[in-house]
C-alpha positions as CSV (number, residue, x, y, z in Angstrom):
1,M,24.3,8.4,-0.4
2,P,22.5,5.5,1.4
3,S,21.5,6.0,5.0
4,Y,22.7,3.6,7.7
5,S,21.3,2.9,11.1
6,A,22.6,5.1,13.9
7,I,22.9,2.1,16.1
8,P,26.2,0.1,15.6
9,D,25.9,-3.2,13.8
10,V,25.3,-6.3,16.0
11,H,26.6,-9.8,15.5
12,V,24.1,-12.2,14.1
13,D,24.8,-15.8,15.0
14,S,24.9,-18.2,12.1
15,V,22.5,-20.7,13.6
16,D,19.0,-22.0,13.0
17,L,16.1,-20.4,14.8
18,W,15.3,-23.4,17.0
19,T,18.9,-23.4,18.3
20,H,18.9,-19.6,18.8
21,L,15.8,-19.6,21.0
22,L,15.6,-23.1,22.5
23,G,19.1,-24.5,22.3
24,S,20.0,-23.5,25.8
25,E,18.3,-25.2,28.8
26,N,19.8,-22.9,31.4
27,T,17.7,-19.8,31.0
28,K,16.3,-18.3,34.2
29,D,12.7,-18.4,33.1
30,E,12.5,-22.0,32.0
31,N,9.2,-22.6,33.9
32,K,7.6,-19.2,33.6
33,H,4.2,-19.3,32.0
34,L,5.0,-17.5,28.7
35,F,2.0,-18.3,26.6
36,V,-1.4,-18.3,28.4
37,D,-4.8,-18.9,26.9
38,V,-7.1,-15.9,27.5
39,D,-10.1,-18.1,28.0
40,D,-8.5,-20.9,30.1
41,E,-5.5,-20.1,32.3
42,S,-4.9,-23.8,32.9
43,R,-3.7,-23.9,29.2
44,F,-0.2,-22.4,29.2
45,L,3.3,-23.1,27.9
46,S,6.6,-22.4,29.5
47,R,9.9,-22.3,27.6
48,R,10.6,-25.8,28.9
49,T,7.3,-27.2,27.7
50,V,7.7,-25.5,24.3
51,R,11.1,-27.3,23.9
52,Q,9.8,-30.7,25.1
53,K,6.6,-30.6,23.0
54,S,8.3,-29.3,19.9
55,K,10.8,-32.1,20.0
56,A,8.1,-34.6,20.4
57,F,6.1,-33.2,17.5
58,G,9.2,-32.9,15.3
59,N,10.2,-36.5,16.1
60,A,6.7,-37.6,15.1
61,L,6.8,-35.8,11.8
62,R,10.1,-37.4,10.9
63,T,9.3,-41.0,12.0
64,T,5.6,-41.1,10.9
65,W,5.8,-39.1,7.7
66,N,9.5,-39.2,6.9
67,W,9.7,-35.4,7.2
68,Q,12.7,-34.1,5.2
69,K,14.7,-30.9,5.2
70,G,12.6,-28.1,3.6
71,D,9.3,-29.9,3.7
72,V,6.4,-27.5,4.3
73,L,3.8,-27.8,7.1
74,A,0.8,-25.4,6.7
75,I,-1.1,-24.1,9.7
76,F,-4.6,-22.8,9.2
77,G,-6.5,-21.5,12.3
78,P,-6.9,-18.8,14.9
79,N,-4.3,-17.7,17.4
80,D,-3.7,-20.4,20.1
81,I,-1.0,-21.4,22.5
82,D,-0.3,-24.4,20.3
83,W,1.3,-22.2,17.7
84,P,4.8,-22.1,19.3
85,T,4.9,-25.9,19.6
86,I,3.8,-26.4,16.0
87,L,6.3,-23.8,14.6
88,F,9.3,-25.1,16.5
89,G,8.3,-28.8,16.1
90,T,8.4,-28.2,12.3
91,L,11.8,-26.5,12.6
92,W,13.1,-29.4,14.8
93,A,12.1,-31.8,12.0
94,G,14.0,-29.7,9.5
95,G,11.0,-28.3,7.8
96,C,9.4,-24.9,7.4
97,L,6.0,-23.6,8.5
98,S,3.6,-21.8,6.2
99,P,1.0,-19.8,8.1
100,I,-2.3,-19.3,6.3
101,S,-5.0,-16.6,7.1
102,F,-8.0,-18.1,8.9
103,T,-10.2,-15.8,6.8
104,F,-9.4,-17.8,3.6
105,T,-12.0,-19.7,1.6
106,A,-11.2,-23.3,0.5
107,Q,-10.2,-22.0,-2.9
108,E,-7.8,-19.4,-1.4
109,L,-6.4,-22.0,1.0
110,A,-5.9,-24.4,-1.9
111,F,-3.9,-21.9,-3.8
112,Q,-1.4,-21.5,-0.9
113,L,-1.3,-25.3,-0.3
114,K,-0.4,-25.9,-3.9
115,N,1.9,-23.0,-4.4
116,S,3.9,-23.9,-1.3
117,S,3.9,-27.7,-2.0
118,T,2.6,-28.3,1.4
119,K,3.1,-31.8,2.7
120,A,0.6,-31.6,5.6
121,I,-1.7,-29.1,7.3
122,V,-2.6,-28.5,10.9
123,T,-6.0,-26.8,11.5
124,H,-8.4,-25.8,14.2
125,P,-11.6,-27.8,14.5
126,A,-13.5,-24.7,13.3
127,G,-11.5,-24.8,10.1
128,L,-11.6,-28.5,9.5
129,K,-14.2,-28.5,6.7
130,T,-12.5,-25.8,4.8
131,A,-9.1,-27.6,5.2
132,Q,-10.6,-30.9,4.0
133,E,-12.2,-29.2,0.9
134,A,-8.9,-27.4,0.1
135,A,-7.0,-30.7,0.5
136,R,-9.3,-32.4,-1.9
137,L,-8.8,-29.6,-4.4
138,V,-5.0,-30.1,-4.4
139,G,-4.9,-33.9,-3.9
140,L,-3.5,-33.8,-0.3
141,P,-4.5,-37.0,1.5
142,Q,-7.1,-36.4,4.3
143,S,-4.8,-38.3,6.6
144,R,-2.3,-35.4,6.3
145,I,-4.7,-33.1,8.2
146,L,-4.2,-32.7,11.9
147,L,-6.0,-30.6,14.6
148,F,-4.8,-28.1,17.1
149,G,-6.4,-26.1,19.9
150,P,-8.5,-27.2,22.9
151,K,-9.2,-30.9,22.6
152,D,-12.8,-30.7,23.7
153,L,-13.6,-28.8,20.5
154,G,-12.5,-31.6,18.3
155,S,-13.5,-34.6,20.4
156,K,-16.3,-35.7,18.1
157,L,-14.3,-35.1,14.9
158,N,-12.7,-38.0,13.0
159,C,-9.3,-36.3,13.0
160,K,-6.1,-36.7,15.0
161,Y,-4.6,-33.8,17.0
162,Y,-1.1,-32.9,16.2
163,S,0.0,-34.0,19.6
164,E,-1.4,-37.5,18.9
165,L,0.9,-38.1,16.0
166,E,2.9,-41.1,17.1
167,S,6.7,-41.0,17.3
168,I,8.9,-44.1,17.2
169,G,11.3,-42.8,19.9
170,P,13.5,-39.7,19.8
171,V,15.3,-38.8,16.6
172,P,18.5,-36.8,16.6
173,R,18.7,-33.7,14.4
174,R,21.0,-34.9,11.7
175,Y,20.4,-32.1,9.3
176,T,23.2,-29.7,8.4
177,F,21.5,-26.3,8.5
178,E,22.5,-23.4,6.2
179,P,20.9,-20.5,8.1
180,K,21.2,-18.0,5.2
181,K,19.6,-20.4,2.7
182,D,17.2,-22.7,4.5
183,T,13.6,-21.4,4.8
184,A,12.1,-21.3,8.3
185,L,8.9,-19.5,7.5
186,L,7.1,-19.3,4.2
187,V,4.7,-16.4,4.6
188,Y,2.5,-15.0,1.9
189,S,2.1,-11.4,1.0
190,S,-1.3,-9.9,1.5
191,G,-2.2,-9.9,-2.2
192,T,-3.7,-6.4,-2.0
193,T,-2.6,-5.8,-5.6
194,G,-2.7,-9.3,-7.0
195,L,-2.2,-13.0,-6.2
196,P,-0.2,-13.6,-3.0
197,K,3.5,-14.4,-3.3
198,G,5.3,-16.8,-1.0
199,V,8.0,-14.9,0.9
200,S,10.8,-17.3,1.9
201,L,12.2,-16.1,5.3
202,S,15.4,-17.9,6.2
203,H,16.6,-18.9,9.7
204,W,19.2,-16.1,9.3
205,N,16.5,-13.5,8.5
206,L,14.5,-14.4,11.6
207,V,17.4,-14.7,14.0
208,A,18.6,-11.3,12.8
209,Q,15.2,-9.8,13.3
210,C,15.0,-11.2,16.9
211,I,18.4,-9.7,17.7
212,Q,17.5,-6.3,16.1
213,L,14.2,-5.9,17.9
214,T,15.3,-7.3,21.3
215,L,18.2,-4.9,21.3
216,T,16.2,-1.8,20.4
217,E,12.5,-2.3,21.3
218,V,11.6,-1.1,24.8
219,E,8.3,-2.5,25.8
220,A,6.1,-0.2,27.7
221,A,6.2,-0.7,31.5
222,T,3.6,0.5,34.0
223,A,4.5,1.1,37.6
224,G,3.3,-1.7,39.8
225,Y,2.5,-4.1,37.0
226,E,4.4,-7.0,35.4
227,T,5.0,-6.5,31.7
228,K,2.4,-8.4,29.8
229,L,1.4,-8.5,26.2
230,L,-2.0,-9.2,24.7
231,A,-1.9,-11.0,21.3
232,F,-5.0,-10.7,19.1
233,L,-3.6,-9.8,15.7
234,P,-3.5,-13.0,13.6
235,F,-0.4,-15.2,14.0
236,A,-0.8,-16.0,10.4
237,H,0.8,-12.7,9.6
238,I,4.5,-12.1,10.1
239,Y,4.0,-9.0,12.3
240,S,2.1,-11.0,14.9
241,I,3.9,-14.3,14.8
242,M,7.2,-12.4,15.3
243,E,6.0,-10.3,18.2
244,G,3.5,-12.7,19.7
245,V,5.3,-16.1,19.3
246,I,9.0,-15.9,18.2
247,R,10.2,-12.9,20.3
248,I,8.4,-14.1,23.4
249,L,11.0,-16.8,23.6
250,A,13.7,-14.2,23.2
251,T,12.4,-11.7,25.8
252,G,10.7,-14.0,28.3
253,T,7.7,-11.7,28.4
254,Q,4.3,-13.3,29.2
255,V,1.7,-13.1,26.4
256,I,-2.0,-13.6,26.8
257,V,-3.3,-15.2,23.6
258,M,-6.7,-14.3,22.1
259,P,-8.0,-16.5,19.2
260,K,-9.0,-13.4,17.3
261,F,-9.6,-9.7,17.7
262,D,-12.9,-8.8,19.4
263,F,-12.8,-5.2,20.7
264,Q,-15.0,-5.8,23.8
265,R,-13.2,-9.1,24.7
266,A,-9.8,-7.3,24.3
267,L,-10.9,-4.6,26.7
268,A,-12.0,-7.2,29.2
269,A,-8.7,-9.0,28.9
270,I,-6.7,-5.8,29.4
271,Q,-8.6,-5.2,32.6
272,K,-8.5,-8.8,33.9
273,F,-4.8,-9.5,33.2
274,R,-3.6,-5.9,33.7
275,I,-2.0,-5.9,30.2
276,T,0.8,-3.3,29.9
277,Y,1.6,-3.4,26.2
278,I,-0.3,-4.2,23.0
279,Y,0.6,-4.4,19.3
280,V,-2.2,-3.1,17.1
281,A,-3.2,-2.1,13.6
282,P,-4.7,1.3,13.0
283,P,-8.4,0.2,13.0
284,I,-7.9,-0.8,16.7
285,L,-6.6,2.6,17.6
286,L,-9.7,4.1,15.8
287,A,-11.9,2.0,18.0
288,L,-10.0,3.0,21.1
289,A,-10.4,6.7,20.3
290,R,-14.0,6.6,19.3
291,S,-15.9,3.7,20.8
292,P,-18.0,4.3,23.9
293,L,-17.3,0.7,25.0
294,V,-13.9,1.8,26.4
295,D,-15.5,3.8,29.2
296,Q,-16.8,0.5,30.7
297,Y,-13.4,-0.9,31.3
298,D,-10.2,-0.1,33.3
299,I,-7.3,0.0,30.8
300,S,-5.0,2.1,33.0
301,S,-2.4,-0.7,33.1
302,I,-1.6,0.0,29.4
303,G,1.7,1.9,29.3
304,G,2.1,2.1,25.6
305,I,0.9,0.9,22.2
306,M,2.9,-0.1,19.1
307,S,1.1,0.3,15.8
308,A,2.2,-1.1,12.5
309,A,1.0,-3.1,9.4
310,A,-0.7,-0.1,7.8
311,P,-0.4,3.8,7.7
312,L,-1.6,5.5,10.8
313,A,-3.1,9.0,10.9
314,T,-1.4,11.4,13.2
315,Q,-4.8,12.5,14.4
316,L,-5.4,9.1,15.9
317,I,-2.2,9.2,17.8
318,E,-3.2,12.5,19.3
319,D,-6.7,11.3,20.0
320,V,-5.6,8.3,22.0
321,Y,-3.0,10.2,23.9
322,T,-5.4,13.0,24.8
323,K,-8.1,10.6,26.0
324,F,-5.9,8.0,27.8
325,K,-2.4,9.6,28.1
326,I,-1.1,6.4,26.4
327,P,1.8,7.0,24.0
328,V,1.7,5.4,20.6
329,K,4.8,4.3,18.8
330,Q,4.9,3.4,15.1
331,A,6.9,0.8,13.3
332,Y,7.3,0.1,9.6
333,G,8.0,-3.1,7.8
334,M,6.7,-5.9,5.5
335,S,6.7,-9.6,5.1
336,E,9.9,-9.4,3.1
337,A,11.8,-7.8,6.0
338,S,10.8,-10.4,8.7
339,P,9.0,-7.8,9.2
340,A,10.5,-4.7,10.8
341,V,12.7,-2.1,9.0
342,T,12.2,0.9,11.3
343,H,10.5,1.6,14.6
344,Q,10.3,4.4,17.1
345,M,12.6,3.3,19.9
346,D,12.0,6.0,22.4
347,W,8.5,6.7,23.8
348,E,9.1,10.4,24.4
349,K,10.5,10.9,20.9
350,A,7.5,9.0,19.5
351,M,5.2,11.7,20.7
352,I,7.5,14.4,19.4
353,Y,7.8,13.0,15.9
354,K,4.2,11.9,15.5
355,G,3.6,10.5,12.1
356,S,7.1,9.1,11.8
357,V,7.6,5.3,11.6
358,G,10.9,5.6,13.5
359,T,14.5,5.1,12.6
360,L,16.4,2.2,10.9
361,L,17.1,-0.9,12.9
362,P,20.7,-1.9,13.4
363,N,22.5,-3.6,10.5
364,M,20.2,-2.0,8.0
365,S,20.8,0.5,5.2
366,A,18.3,2.4,3.0
367,K,18.0,4.9,0.2
368,W,15.3,6.8,-1.5
369,V,15.0,6.8,-5.3
370,D,12.8,8.5,-7.9
371,L,10.7,6.6,-10.5
372,D,13.8,6.2,-12.7
373,G,15.8,4.7,-9.9
374,N,17.9,7.7,-9.3
375,E,18.7,8.6,-5.7
376,V,17.0,11.6,-4.2
377,A,18.3,14.0,-1.6
378,K,17.4,13.6,2.1
379,G,14.0,15.2,2.8
380,Q,12.7,14.6,-0.7
381,E,10.1,12.0,-1.4
382,G,11.0,8.8,-3.2
383,E,10.6,5.0,-3.2
384,L,12.4,3.3,-0.3
385,W,15.0,0.6,-1.1
386,I,16.5,-1.4,1.7
387,K,19.3,-3.9,2.7
388,G,19.8,-5.9,5.8
389,P,20.2,-9.4,7.3
390,N,16.5,-9.6,8.0
391,V,15.6,-8.9,4.3
392,F,14.5,-12.1,2.4
393,A,16.4,-13.4,-0.6
394,H,13.6,-14.7,-2.9
395,Y,10.0,-15.4,-3.5
396,H,9.0,-19.0,-3.4
397,E,9.1,-20.5,-6.9
398,N,8.7,-17.1,-8.5
399,P,12.1,-16.0,-10.0
400,Q,10.4,-13.3,-12.1
401,A,8.9,-11.6,-9.1
402,T,12.2,-11.9,-7.3
403,E,14.1,-10.3,-10.2
404,N,11.6,-7.4,-10.4
405,S,11.9,-6.7,-6.7
406,F,15.6,-6.3,-6.4
407,S,18.0,-3.9,-8.1
408,D,21.1,-5.2,-9.8
409,D,23.2,-4.3,-6.8
410,G,20.9,-6.1,-4.3
411,W,18.6,-3.4,-3.0
412,Y,15.0,-4.6,-2.2
413,K,12.5,-2.2,-3.7
414,T,9.8,-1.8,-1.1
415,G,7.3,0.0,-3.3
416,D,6.6,2.4,-0.5
417,V,6.9,6.1,-0.9
418,G,8.2,8.5,1.8
419,Y,11.2,10.4,3.0
420,E,13.8,10.8,5.8
421,D,14.1,13.9,7.8
422,E,17.3,15.5,9.1
423,H,17.1,13.5,12.4
424,G,17.0,10.1,10.6
425,N,13.2,9.7,11.2
426,Y,11.4,7.9,8.4
427,Y,8.0,8.8,7.0
428,I,5.9,6.6,4.8
429,T,3.4,8.5,2.7
430,D,2.0,5.9,0.2
431,R,2.6,3.0,-2.1
432,V,4.1,3.5,-5.6
433,K,1.3,1.4,-7.1
434,E,-1.4,3.3,-5.2
435,L,-0.3,6.8,-6.1
436,I,-3.0,8.7,-8.0
437,K,-1.7,10.4,-11.1
438,Y,-3.6,13.6,-11.6
439,K,-2.5,15.5,-14.8
440,G,1.2,14.7,-14.1
441,Y,0.9,15.3,-10.3
442,Q,1.3,12.5,-7.8
443,V,-1.4,12.4,-5.1
444,A,-1.0,10.1,-2.1
445,P,-4.3,8.4,-1.0
446,A,-3.0,7.9,2.5
447,E,-2.5,11.7,3.0
448,L,-6.1,12.4,2.0
449,E,-7.4,9.5,4.1
450,A,-5.6,10.9,7.2
451,M,-7.1,14.3,6.6
452,L,-10.6,13.0,6.0
453,L,-10.5,11.1,9.3
454,K,-10.3,14.4,11.1
455,N,-13.7,15.3,9.8
456,P,-16.3,14.4,12.6
457,K,-18.7,13.2,10.0
458,V,-16.3,10.6,8.6
459,K,-16.0,7.3,10.5
460,D,-13.7,5.5,8.0
461,V,-12.4,6.2,4.5
462,A,-10.5,4.9,1.5
463,V,-9.3,7.1,-1.4
464,L,-8.8,5.6,-4.8
465,G,-7.8,7.1,-8.2
466,M,-10.7,6.9,-10.7
467,Y,-9.9,7.4,-14.4
468,V,-11.9,10.0,-16.3
469,E,-11.6,9.5,-20.1
470,E,-12.7,13.1,-20.9
471,M,-9.7,14.3,-18.9
472,A,-7.3,11.4,-19.7
473,S,-6.4,11.5,-16.1
474,E,-7.1,10.0,-12.7
475,V,-8.9,11.9,-10.0
476,P,-9.2,11.2,-6.3
477,R,-12.5,9.7,-5.1
478,A,-13.3,9.0,-1.4
479,F,-15.2,5.9,-0.3
480,I,-16.6,7.0,3.1
481,V,-18.3,5.3,6.0
482,P,-20.2,8.2,7.7
483,T,-20.4,8.5,11.5
484,E,-23.6,7.6,13.3
485,G,-26.3,10.2,12.9
486,N,-25.0,11.3,9.5
487,K,-27.1,9.6,6.7
488,P,-25.5,9.4,3.3
489,S,-26.8,12.1,1.0
490,D,-25.7,14.3,-1.8
491,Q,-25.6,17.2,0.6
492,L,-23.4,15.4,3.0
493,A,-21.1,14.4,0.2
494,K,-20.9,18.0,-1.0
495,E,-20.1,19.2,2.5
496,I,-17.2,16.7,2.9
497,V,-15.8,17.5,-0.5
498,A,-15.9,21.3,0.3
499,W,-14.4,20.7,3.7
500,L,-11.4,18.8,2.3
501,D,-10.9,20.9,-0.9
502,A,-10.5,24.0,1.3
503,Q,-7.5,22.5,3.0
504,V,-5.5,20.9,0.1
505,S,-3.6,22.0,-2.9
506,Y,-5.0,22.0,-6.4
507,P,-4.1,18.4,-7.5
508,K,-5.4,16.9,-4.2
509,K,-9.0,18.1,-4.4
510,L,-11.7,15.4,-4.4
511,R,-12.6,15.8,-8.1
512,G,-14.0,12.3,-8.1
513,G,-16.4,13.1,-5.3
514,V,-17.7,10.8,-2.6
515,Q,-19.1,7.3,-2.6
516,F,-20.8,6.3,0.6
517,V,-20.1,2.6,1.7
518,E,-21.2,0.5,4.6
519,E,-17.6,-0.5,5.4
520,V,-14.0,-0.1,4.0
521,P,-12.7,-3.6,3.2
522,K,-9.5,-4.3,5.1
523,S,-7.1,-7.2,5.6
524,P,-6.8,-8.8,9.1
525,T,-3.8,-6.5,9.7
526,G,-5.7,-3.3,8.8
527,K,-4.5,-2.7,5.2
528,I,-7.2,-1.2,3.0
529,L,-8.1,-3.7,0.3
530,R,-8.4,-1.3,-2.5
531,R,-8.7,-3.9,-5.2
532,L,-12.0,-5.0,-3.6
533,L,-13.4,-1.5,-3.9
534,K,-12.1,-1.4,-7.5
535,D,-13.8,-4.8,-8.2
536,K,-17.1,-3.5,-6.9
537,Y,-17.1,0.1,-8.1
538,G,-14.8,0.0,-11.1
539,T,-11.8,2.2,-11.9
540,K,-13.5,4.8,-14.1
541,I,-16.1,7.5,-13.7
542,S,-17.7,9.8,-16.1
543,A,-16.9,13.5,-16.3
544,A,-20.4,14.2,-15.1
545,K,-19.5,12.6,-11.7
546,S,-16.2,14.5,-11.4
547,K,-15.4,18.1,-10.8
548,L,-13.2,18.9,-13.8
């Protein structure tokens, strides 16, 4: 039988996201500085200014460019306090926002502009050349490129700022919104296994997620300090734009906005602003646990850390808690779920059930199935299928992908493998497509990666399945970044293989050996980009390189 959230269902208003978060002007924190620039505290936004500026920008879009319901505005740039205004201005105009990773090349940017049928793009001065080249590739007029960010950075560029787009007076919102159908955010999947797909998140999806998280997520508090967040994960990703932009307007919590993640600058900001809570991806926890830089800063104001976006080794949770006495909670989700499906709602239980990604959010249901789509018993591993008001309805202009991703009775197939324990805690062990098939056995790369990270000679690692023709089977091969002082060598590889093989069952042994690398390629949210390793090192090895 499917599992349901232990929390009673909550009512989800059938309204658009702008109305849900900015429709009332009588909130108690109208003038509180909610969004603050980490480098310039004179740049800030309150709820009142977000409302005023988003209306002005939305009016300008409609009167200058005849913005219509459903028109797409792309945003390409680093984190900045202008993001809330651009997002809600687009929504005020009836359109939807499509965030784009600032790591993209012009060709990658052009793909998303074309696929989303973008009508205009807002970029940072540092991204203007890339945006201009991408616009040329897709035939978007250069006049449809606007700037955001500190104005002094773009003062010598021949390009308008979004706030300079002229409006011919205020324009009423005449659109009739259908919250369950109208797209508010068009985010793109990370493309770790192929071309990115546009995920159409409706107003209903995002309003539901706001309510689900605001009801259940308890942000860490530290005695004597005001609750403050530090946002450094890219707003171009749903995890960060939800927690660092959208939910800030729901909770009224102040967020200090960093343009991008820089470990030393983040430590300095935590000390300066007395940050109490941060959202991270696993690589940041790895740095916290192992970098000597941490000892140069006072991070005692941190009361808790939430990790998501990629699998997290239990050892890292223990290392951070042992070193700093900071509890680490985990959450699990994906772009298609706006993004959260589960999270650990209690700080004490998070440290008891280390490794769990928490329990189901309210209004959600789930089940685990085998490779044939048959439901498995609680406690057994299977693929996770989910339902809920926060789950998207379709991929943008991709009916085949949509059809392949849903069961006939409406369950979204996450592609993630894991199980649920007797207390309702969820555990994610791997991806269906990333499982290594060794002679009929299924081997989870994430499990081996978590174990290898416990080895003091391993700084970072990715495990892939490599095909051996002589065996007609895949074998696990580890791509390892050694710790300082450990030079890559055949002897070191043999030591690591022997160390792991002594701890794992027969199918999980590192028969593919070790390949030393300078770095493990990862997305901005910390997901291992296995396809880049496959592109560079191939997907096959000879029997001579494997331990048969």
